[in-house]
C-alpha positions as CSV (number, residue, x, y, z in Angstrom):
1,A,-8.4,40.4,156.8
2,I,-7.0,40.6,153.2
3,C,-5.5,43.3,150.7
4,G,-4.3,43.5,147.3
5,G,-1.7,46.0,146.7
6,G,0.2,46.9,143.4
7,Q,2.0,43.7,142.6
8,H,1.5,42.1,145.9
9,S,-1.2,40.7,148.4
10,L,-1.6,40.8,152.1
11,V,-3.4,38.0,154.1
12,V,-3.8,38.1,157.7
13,D,-3.7,35.1,160.3
14,R,-4.2,36.6,163.8
15,C,-0.8,38.1,164.6
16,F,0.8,37.3,161.3
17,V,0.7,38.7,157.9
18,A,1.6,36.5,154.7
19,V,3.0,38.7,152.2
20,L,2.6,37.3,148.4
21,G,4.4,38.7,145.5
22,S,8.4,38.8,145.3
23,E,9.0,42.5,145.7
24,R,11.8,43.0,148.3
25,E,10.6,46.6,149.4
26,V,7.1,45.0,150.8
27,G,9.3,42.3,152.8
28,C,9.2,39.4,150.3
29,E,12.2,38.5,148.1
30,S,10.8,35.3,147.0
31,A,7.8,34.3,144.8
32,D,7.0,31.5,147.5
33,G,6.1,34.6,149.9
34,A,6.9,35.4,153.5
35,T,5.5,36.0,156.7
36,L,5.6,39.0,159.1
37,G,5.0,38.7,162.7
38,F,3.2,41.5,164.8
39,P,3.0,42.1,168.7
40,C,-0.7,41.5,168.6
41,G,-3.6,40.5,166.2
42,V,-3.9,42.6,163.0
43,T,-7.2,43.8,162.0
44,L,-6.7,45.7,158.9
45,V,-4.1,45.8,156.0
46,A,-3.6,48.0,153.1
47,G,-1.2,48.0,150.1
48,G,-0.1,50.8,147.7
49,S,2.2,50.5,144.7
50,R,5.3,49.5,146.8
51,H,4.3,50.0,150.5
52,C,2.1,48.5,153.0
53,A,0.2,49.2,156.4
54,A,-1.3,47.2,159.1
55,V,-3.6,48.1,161.9
56,T,-3.5,46.1,165.1
57,E,-6.4,45.1,167.6
58,H,-4.7,47.8,169.8
59,Q,-5.3,50.4,167.0
60,D,-1.3,50.7,166.4
61,L,-0.4,51.4,162.8
62,F,2.8,49.6,161.6
63,M,4.0,50.6,157.9
64,W,6.9,49.0,155.7
65,G,8.1,49.0,152.2
66,Y,9.3,51.6,149.8
67,G,9.5,55.0,151.6
68,G,11.3,57.3,149.3
69,D,8.2,59.6,148.7
70,G,7.3,59.9,152.5
71,Q,4.5,57.5,152.3
72,L,5.7,55.6,155.3
73,G,5.5,58.6,157.5
74,Q,9.1,58.7,158.0
75,E,12.5,59.7,156.4
76,V,13.5,56.4,154.9
77,A,14.2,55.0,151.6
78,V,13.2,51.3,152.3
79,Q,11.7,49.8,155.4
80,L,11.9,45.9,155.0
81,Q,10.3,45.2,158.4
82,P,7.3,46.5,159.9
83,I,7.7,49.6,162.2
84,L,5.3,51.2,164.5
85,L,4.5,54.8,163.5
86,R,1.3,56.0,165.2
87,R,-1.3,54.9,167.9
88,S,-5.0,55.3,168.1
89,I,-5.7,54.7,164.3
90,A,-9.1,53.4,163.2
91,S,-8.7,53.1,159.4
92,V,-5.9,53.3,156.8
93,A,-5.6,53.5,153.2
94,C,-2.4,53.4,150.8
95,G,-2.4,55.2,147.4
96,F,0.2,55.1,144.6
97,N,2.9,57.0,146.8
98,F,0.9,58.4,149.7
99,T,-1.1,57.1,152.8
100,L,-4.2,58.3,154.5
101,A,-5.4,57.3,158.0
102,T,-8.0,58.2,160.4
103,T,-7.7,58.3,164.3
104,V,-10.2,56.8,166.8
105,D,-11.2,60.4,167.3
106,G,-12.2,60.9,163.8
107,A,-9.2,63.3,162.8
108,L,-7.8,62.8,159.1
109,L,-4.1,62.3,158.6
110,S,-1.8,62.1,155.4
111,T,1.6,61.7,154.5
112,G,3.8,61.1,151.1
113,D,3.9,62.7,147.6
114,N,1.3,65.5,147.4
115,H,1.0,65.2,143.5
116,F,-2.3,66.5,142.5
117,G,-3.2,67.5,146.3
118,V,-3.9,64.2,147.4
119,L,-2.5,65.0,150.9
120,G,-5.5,67.6,151.3
121,V,-3.3,70.6,152.3
122,G,-4.6,73.0,150.0
123,S,-1.7,72.9,147.2
124,T,-0.1,70.4,145.1
125,G,3.3,71.1,146.7
126,C,4.2,70.6,150.3
127,S,4.9,66.6,150.3
128,R,6.0,65.4,153.5
129,A,7.5,62.5,155.4
130,E,5.4,62.3,158.5
131,F,1.7,62.0,159.4
132,G,0.2,65.3,159.5
133,Q,-3.5,66.3,160.4
134,V,-5.3,67.6,157.2
135,A,-6.4,71.0,158.6
136,S,-8.9,71.6,156.2
137,A,-11.1,68.8,157.6
138,S,-10.8,69.7,161.1
139,G,-14.1,69.4,162.8
140,L,-15.2,66.8,161.0
141,I,-15.3,63.0,162.3
142,F,-14.0,60.6,159.8
143,V,-14.6,57.0,160.1
144,T,-12.7,55.6,157.1
145,V,-10.5,56.5,154.1
146,A,-9.8,55.3,150.6
147,A,-6.8,55.9,148.2
148,G,-6.9,55.5,144.6
149,Y,-3.8,56.3,142.3
150,F,-4.1,59.9,142.6
151,H,-7.4,60.6,144.2
152,C,-8.7,60.2,147.8
153,A,-12.1,59.7,149.6
154,A,-13.2,59.6,153.2
155,I,-16.5,59.1,155.0
156,T,-17.8,61.0,158.2
157,H,-19.7,59.3,161.0
158,R,-22.7,60.8,159.4
159,G,-22.3,59.1,156.2
160,C,-21.2,62.0,154.1
161,L,-18.6,61.5,151.5
162,Y,-15.8,63.7,150.9
163,T,-13.2,63.5,147.7
164,W,-10.2,65.3,146.8
165,G,-7.2,64.9,144.4
166,C,-7.1,64.5,140.6
167,N,-10.5,64.8,139.0
168,K,-9.5,63.6,135.5
169,H,-12.4,61.5,134.1
170,G,-14.8,63.1,137.0
171,K,-13.4,60.6,139.4
172,L,-14.0,62.9,142.1
173,G,-17.5,63.1,141.1
174,F,-17.5,66.8,140.1
175,P,-18.4,68.2,136.7
176,T,-14.7,69.4,135.9
177,D,-11.3,68.1,135.6
178,V,-9.9,70.7,138.1
179,V,-7.7,69.3,140.9
180,T,-9.5,69.5,144.3
181,Y,-7.0,70.2,146.9
182,V,-8.8,69.9,150.0
183,P,-11.6,67.4,151.0
184,T,-15.0,68.5,149.5
185,V,-18.3,66.9,150.1
186,L,-19.9,64.9,147.1
187,K,-23.7,64.9,147.8
188,L,-25.3,61.7,146.6
189,G,-28.5,62.4,148.4
190,C,-27.9,59.3,150.9
191,R,-25.7,58.0,153.6
192,V,-22.6,56.5,152.6
193,S,-21.3,53.4,154.3
194,A,-18.3,52.5,151.9
195,V,-16.2,53.7,149.1
196,A,-13.9,52.0,146.6
197,L,-11.2,53.9,144.2
198,G,-9.6,52.7,141.1
199,S,-7.3,54.5,139.1
200,T,-9.7,56.6,137.0
201,S,-13.2,55.7,138.5
202,S,-14.9,55.4,141.9
203,A,-17.6,53.5,143.5
204,A,-19.6,54.0,147.0
205,L,-22.1,51.9,148.9
206,T,-24.8,53.4,150.5
207,A,-26.4,52.5,153.9
208,D,-29.2,51.1,152.1
209,G,-27.1,48.9,150.0
210,D,-27.3,50.8,146.9
211,L,-24.1,51.0,144.6
212,F,-22.9,54.3,142.9
213,T,-20.2,54.8,140.4
214,W,-18.7,57.5,138.7
215,G,-15.6,58.7,136.6
216,D,-14.1,56.8,133.7
217,I,-16.8,55.0,131.5
218,S,-14.1,53.0,129.3
219,K,-13.9,49.2,129.7
220,G,-17.1,49.1,131.8
221,R,-15.3,50.5,134.6
222,R,-18.9,52.2,136.0
223,G,-20.6,48.8,135.6
224,R,-23.0,50.2,133.2
225,R,-22.9,52.0,129.9
226,A,-22.9,55.9,130.4
227,D,-22.2,59.1,128.5
228,D,-21.2,61.4,131.5
229,S,-18.9,61.0,134.6
230,F,-21.5,61.8,137.3
231,P,-22.5,59.4,140.2
232,K,-25.1,57.2,138.9
233,R,-26.7,54.0,140.3
234,V,-25.9,50.6,139.2
235,F,-28.8,48.1,139.5
236,V,-27.8,44.4,140.4
237,G,-31.3,43.0,141.5
238,E,-30.6,43.0,145.3
239,G,-28.8,45.1,148.1
240,I,-25.2,45.3,148.2
241,S,-23.1,44.5,151.2
242,K,-19.3,44.8,150.1
243,I,-17.4,46.6,147.2
244,A,-13.6,46.7,146.4
245,S,-11.8,48.4,143.2
246,G,-8.7,47.6,141.4
247,M,-6.8,49.6,138.9
248,G,-9.8,49.1,136.3
249,H,-12.1,46.7,137.8
250,T,-14.6,46.4,140.6
251,L,-16.0,43.7,142.9
252,I,-19.3,43.7,144.8
253,M,-21.0,41.3,147.2
254,T,-24.8,41.3,147.6
255,V,-26.6,40.6,151.0
256,S,-27.3,37.0,149.8
257,G,-23.4,36.3,149.4
258,C,-23.2,36.4,145.8
259,V,-20.2,38.1,144.2
260,F,-20.2,40.1,141.0
261,G,-17.4,41.7,138.9
262,F,-17.0,44.3,136.1
263,G,-14.8,46.6,134.5
264,E,-11.3,45.9,133.0
265,N,-10.7,42.0,132.6
266,R,-7.9,41.3,130.3
267,F,-6.0,39.3,133.1
268,G,-9.3,37.7,134.3
269,Q,-9.5,39.7,137.5
270,C,-13.2,39.9,137.2
271,G,-13.2,36.3,138.1
272,I,-16.1,35.5,135.5
273,G,-14.2,32.8,134.0
274,T,-13.2,34.7,130.7
275,F,-10.3,36.9,129.5
276,R,-13.2,39.5,128.0
277,D,-11.2,42.5,127.9
278,D,-14.2,44.8,129.4
279,V,-17.1,43.5,131.4
280,W,-19.8,46.3,130.8
281,S,-22.2,45.3,133.7
282,P,-21.9,43.3,136.9
283,S,-21.3,39.6,136.1
284,R,-21.7,36.9,138.4
285,V,-18.4,35.0,139.7
286,A,-20.1,31.8,139.5
287,A,-17.0,29.8,140.6
288,L,-17.7,31.3,144.3
289,D,-21.4,30.4,144.6
290,A,-20.8,27.1,146.6
291,L,-18.5,29.1,149.1
292,A,-19.4,31.3,152.0
293,V,-17.4,34.7,150.8
294,F,-16.5,37.0,154.2
295,E,-14.2,39.4,152.2
296,L,-13.1,40.7,149.1
297,C,-10.5,43.0,147.7
298,C,-8.7,44.1,144.6
299,G,-5.0,44.6,143.7
300,W,-4.1,46.6,140.5
301,N,-4.7,43.5,138.1
302,H,-5.9,40.7,140.7
303,S,-8.5,39.9,143.2
304,L,-8.6,38.1,146.5
305,F,-11.7,36.3,148.3
306,L,-11.6,35.4,152.0
307,T,-14.2,32.3,152.1
308,N,-14.9,29.4,154.5
309,L,-12.4,27.1,152.7
310,G,-9.5,29.5,152.7
311,V,-8.2,32.5,150.4
312,Y,-9.2,32.5,146.6
313,G,-7.6,34.6,144.0
314,C,-7.8,35.5,140.6
315,G,-6.4,37.8,137.6
316,C,-2.7,38.6,137.1
317,A,-0.5,36.1,139.1
318,K,2.9,37.4,138.0
319,N,5.7,37.5,140.7
320,G,3.8,35.0,143.0
321,R,1.1,37.7,143.9
322,L,-1.3,34.8,144.0
323,G,0.7,32.7,146.1
324,T,1.8,29.4,144.4
325,L,-0.2,30.3,141.2
326,Q,2.8,32.0,139.7
327,D,3.4,33.5,136.3
328,A,0.0,33.0,134.8
329,H,-3.5,34.6,134.5
330,W,-6.6,33.0,136.3
331,P,-9.8,34.1,135.1
332,T,-11.6,31.8,137.7
333,P,-11.0,32.2,141.6
334,V,-8.8,29.3,142.8
335,R,-7.5,28.6,146.2
336,L,-3.9,30.0,146.9
337,G,-1.0,28.7,148.7
338,L,0.2,30.7,151.4
339,P,3.9,30.7,152.8
340,E,4.6,28.4,155.9
341,P,4.1,30.1,159.3
342,D,7.8,29.6,160.2
343,L,9.1,32.4,157.8
344,V,8.5,35.1,160.3
345,L,10.5,38.5,160.5
346,S,9.8,40.2,163.7
347,P,9.1,44.0,163.8
348,V,12.0,46.1,164.2
349,P,11.8,48.2,167.7
350,A,9.0,50.5,167.9
351,S,9.5,54.3,166.7
352,L,6.8,56.1,168.0
353,V,5.5,59.4,166.4
354,A,3.6,61.6,168.7
C-alpha cells in the first residue's frame, strides 16, 4: 500500500511503514525518511495535512502525527509514534484536520475539527477528540470513505455515494454552495465503486469502469472543459480501474494498465513530462508504460505509483516527500529511494478505545 499526505508519503512493506518527508509530527525528522514498525502486516495507510493512519491485517486502526484538532481520536497535541485507537476498522481517510473511518459492520465514524460540518453530526460546531458514530448515517452500511480538504464522501455496500461538508465550487455534486452537514446521497444513476476528493473537486469511479467528475473547473481539475459543476462523465477510451486525487490533480488507471493524469500540474504532479500549469484532459503518463502499475495515489502536490520495480514518484519533492529526490520538482515518475529498514520505531503501548 502507498499513500500521499500533505507534505509526506507513506509506503508499506509488510509490518513496516516508510515515512518520507521531514515532518516531525508524522514521525520523520530527517529528509532521509524513517520507518515505523507495527505488530502485524499493514494493509491500508492514509495521510492528512499533518496526521497519518494505518489499518493492519487484524483490522486495528493506528494513528499518529499532529492531533491538536482531535483528528487522532484522542486528546493529544502530537503523537510521534503510532498508537492503537480502534479495532474492527475496514477503511480510513484523513482530511485536512479530521479523520473518517468505517467499521467492519459498516458504521461510519468521525473525529477532529468539524469546520464545514465534515464530521457529519448535523452542524458546523461540535468538534471532538474521539471517534464517534455519525448518527445521521445509522442504518446504512458503508464500505469505504474519502476525505478532501473540507468535504467528504462515503460509499455503501449497494454502491450508493453519499457526500457532505463544504460545497464551494459544487464539489459535493449539489447545485448550490450551501454546506451539507450530514451525509446526503448523490445520485449518479449507477453503482459507485470508488471515490477520490481533491481540495475543490471530486471524482467517482462506477462499477462499470466509467469516470465522473464534478466541482471546480479551473486548471483542468474536471478532466474536461465544462461550464457547470455537476457530475459529468469523462471519456478516456476504455474502462477505468483505479482513481486518486490530490489538491488539484487526478490520476486514473485503465483496465489495460495505462495511467493518465489531469488537472493542476505546476510541480509536474500529473507525471506527463512537462510543467504545464494545467492539463485539461486525461494525458498519458508514458514513463510508466513499460511497468506494471499496481497502485497509484496523490499527495497535495505529488504522486506515487507502486510498480513491479518498486515505488515511483513525481511532482513536488520538497522536504524529501519523494524519498531521496529532495528539493526538486519531477515531471516524470522516477524510482524513489526508501529509508533503510533498521530505522524502526516501535509503537507505544496500545491504548484502546471501546
